C-alpha positions, -999 to +999 in steps of 0.1 A: -478+041-035-496+067-058-525+063-029-504+078-002-492+101-025-526+115-028-533+111+010-505+134+013-510+158-010-548+158+012-530+164+044-510+196+031-538+211+015-552+206+051-526+222+067-526+247+043-563+258+047-559+260+086-523+280+083-542+304+063-572+303+071-561+309+110-546+341+104-576+356+084-594+346+119-565+358+143-567+392+124-606+395+131-600+385+167-573+407+174-581+440+157-598+452+193-571+437+211-543+456+196-558+486+189-567+487+235-535+478+240-512+491+211-533+515+196-528+493+167-559+467+154-531+450+132-502+446+161-512+409+175-515+393+131-478+413+125-460+397+155-474+364+144-465+367+107-430+383+122-422+354+142-435+332+112-413+347+087-387+351+110-383+320+126-408+299+117-406+294+084-363+288+083-371+264+106-393+246+089-372+245+055-346+233+079-367+202+090-376+198+056-339+200+037-324+181+063-328+141+063-348+135+092-329+104+102-296+129+112-322+138+140-325+111+162-291+108+175-300+144+185-326+136+198-318+136+234-300+164+233-328+187+219-346+175+247-321+182+272-314+213+263-350+217+266-355+206+304-328+229+308-349+258+294-382+253+314-357+246+341-342+287+336-376+300+338-381+293+371-352+318+376-371+354+381-343+372+361-351+349+332-387+352+336-407+373+320-424+399+347-458+402+356-465+362+347-479+345+379-464+313+362-430+302+353-437+294+318-416+324+297-382+325+295-365+360+284-333+358+266-325+395+256-351+413+234-365+374+229-393+357+252-406+323+246-425+293+260-401+263+265-428+238+276-442+246+232-412+228+218-415+196+240-444+189+213-409+184+193-383+173+213-404+147+237-418+133+203-385+133+191-368+116+219-393+088+223-398+081+186-363+074+188-364+050+217-396+034+205-376+033+168-345+015+184-361-015+203-394-021+179-394-057+161-364-072+186-386-092+210-374-066+235-396-078+264-371-057+288-388-031+312-352-013+320-349-006+281-381+005+273-407+014+296-392+027+320-373+057+300-402+060+285-417+068+321-386+091+331-386+112+296-424+118+303-423+120+339-392+146+341-415+174+320-446+159+337-432+171+375-415+205+358-450+218+345-473+210+373-442+231+393-448+261+366-480+256+369-492+245+334-514+210+339-528+212+305-497+209+289-491+176+306-523+164+297-512+167+260-484+155+262-493+125+284-520+118+261-493+117+230-467+096+250-491+072+252-506+071+218-470+065+206-462+042+232-496+023+228-486+019+190-447+005+194-458-030+200-435-039+233-451-074+245-460-059+278-490-044+292-493-015+280-534-012+298-516-009+330-491+017+317-513+036+301-538+034+332-508+047+359-504+077+336-539+087+338-540+081+370-510+103+379-528+131+359-563+120+380-542+121+413-538+162+408-572+167+401-586+143+429-568+168+450-584+193+439-614+177+439-608+169+479-605+203+488-635+212+472-656+190+490-638+202+521-642+241+512-680+230+504-683+224+546-675+264+551-714+271+540-719+300+529-689+327+543-683+334+508-650+352+520-638+317+536-653+297+509-627+319+485-594+319+502-598+277+511-605+275+473-575+288+468-552+274+436-565+281+403-571+248+394-596+240+420-616+272+411-614+259+372-630+224+380-655+245+408-661+270+378-671+240+356-693+224+380-712+253+396-712+279+360-736+297+379-717+306+409-707+345+396-684+348+430-657+328+412-641+348+385-636+320+367-669+314+355-668+342+335-648+332+307-668+301+299-700+320+305-690+350+274-678+319+255-709+304+253-728+335+243-703+341+217-707+306+205-747+306+208-750+340+191-737+329+163-769+311+150-764+289+119-742+310+095-731+337+122-728+368+123-700+377+099-664+382+096-651+403+117-686+413+133-680+393+165-691+416+199-677+395+220-641+407+212-653+440+227-635+431+259-661+412+269-645+380+264-612+375+279-590+361+255-609+363+223-576+360+205-555+329+223-575+308+247-609+313+238-609+319+196-626+289+188-658+312+205-652+339+179-658+315+151-687+300+165-699+336+165-689+352+137-691+321+112-720+306+132-724+262+136-715+258+102-681+275+105-677+260+138-684+224+124-659+233+094-633+240+116-636+206+141-643+188+108-608+201+090-588+189+119-606+154+124-593+152+083-557+165+092-553+138+119-569+112+092-550+122+061-519+124+083-521+089+090-513+083+057-477+097+064-475+073+094-483+045+071-462+053+046-431+061+063-401+044+053-388+031+086-403+030+122-383+062+134-398+087+107-434+067+116-435+075+155-422+110+145-451+113+123-476+099+144-465+123+171-463+151+153-500+149+140-512+135+175-502+165+195-517+188+170-551+172+167-554+164+205-543+204+214-569+216+186-599+193+207-589+202+237-593+238+227-625+229+211-641+214+242-629+237+271-640+273+245-676+247+242-678+242+278-673+205+273-639+205+298-631+228+321-609+260+312-576+249+300-557+280+288-551+261+263-548+273+224-557+267+188-530+254+170-525+273+140-547+295+150-548+312+180-524+342+190-487+327+203-453+330+187-442+301+204-469+278+195-473+294+157-430+283+155-436+248+167-466+241+140-448+253+114-415+235+124-438+202+130-451+203+087-416+210+082-405+173+094-442+158+087-430+171+046-400+156+049-411+123+059-437+127+034-411+127+008-385+101+019 
């Protein structure tokens, strides 16, 4: 018990460092865009803090104070409401104007991404499912695996329609980790392969399309018309980064320039050049490139190391939780944060196609910031139990 408390303290110390350090990096990365768009270099950091104080912190306190066991019976309700909110985003009058994807829901003066909250509601409903059957020797496919696939399949279908493929990958990976650890006597490997194959199928169609487009030869206009969807263009940009006819090659190229120009110790906090309209989404989808530019290789490795320590120290909460629901809930929460962090880092570094996925605790994004704080509240609740 003494060891677990010490390890839990390490976990929340790391989370605090990521949270406070992330705000500093966000301030540095967003000043130029804030001045250009709103004539206020502090605009984005102020908005992030306002949402954190008004919504994030109260939610964190609620999740910390209310016994987490009470959320188990409400898990399916929260999940259903989340799915409903995602469907409402397809209604033009409720979606945010000017966006090509149906990811944002607007309710009066407020707008948010319902898919971000799946990182709590889906994990909560899966934790409730797995904890209700674990240890009972239940080999019934209908009571365990089938509900898992249905819960994951419903949201995956909606996310692909939005489209938001990167969130599908994130949730499928997180759900698969929870499923694998559920100890059901079912051939889980086949189920995991099925999930991975379903996601790969989307990219398989994309690859087939790319091959067909190559047959058009050097007719650039026909080629780009054939290439069509953003998934195909991003994958093509990944495999053919020197193809300047693709707009999708620009952001990865500028991200690599930022990372490379940082050297060992960086150009200095606040001294990035890429944020001056060179690197798109410098304070959201590409913020790791700004970390590499301003803090160098050492700062980049520190960031990677902190998320690594975040996950493995968080396993102490999973192991010391008083019941199965708490263990599964904690496992899902630390897993989604860690997987998302490394998806962002690998994408910004050129090891994956451009994902458009932000860095937890660091990138600008009100919905993401709120969900990160709420997740910490739940983890603190499980830890204190």
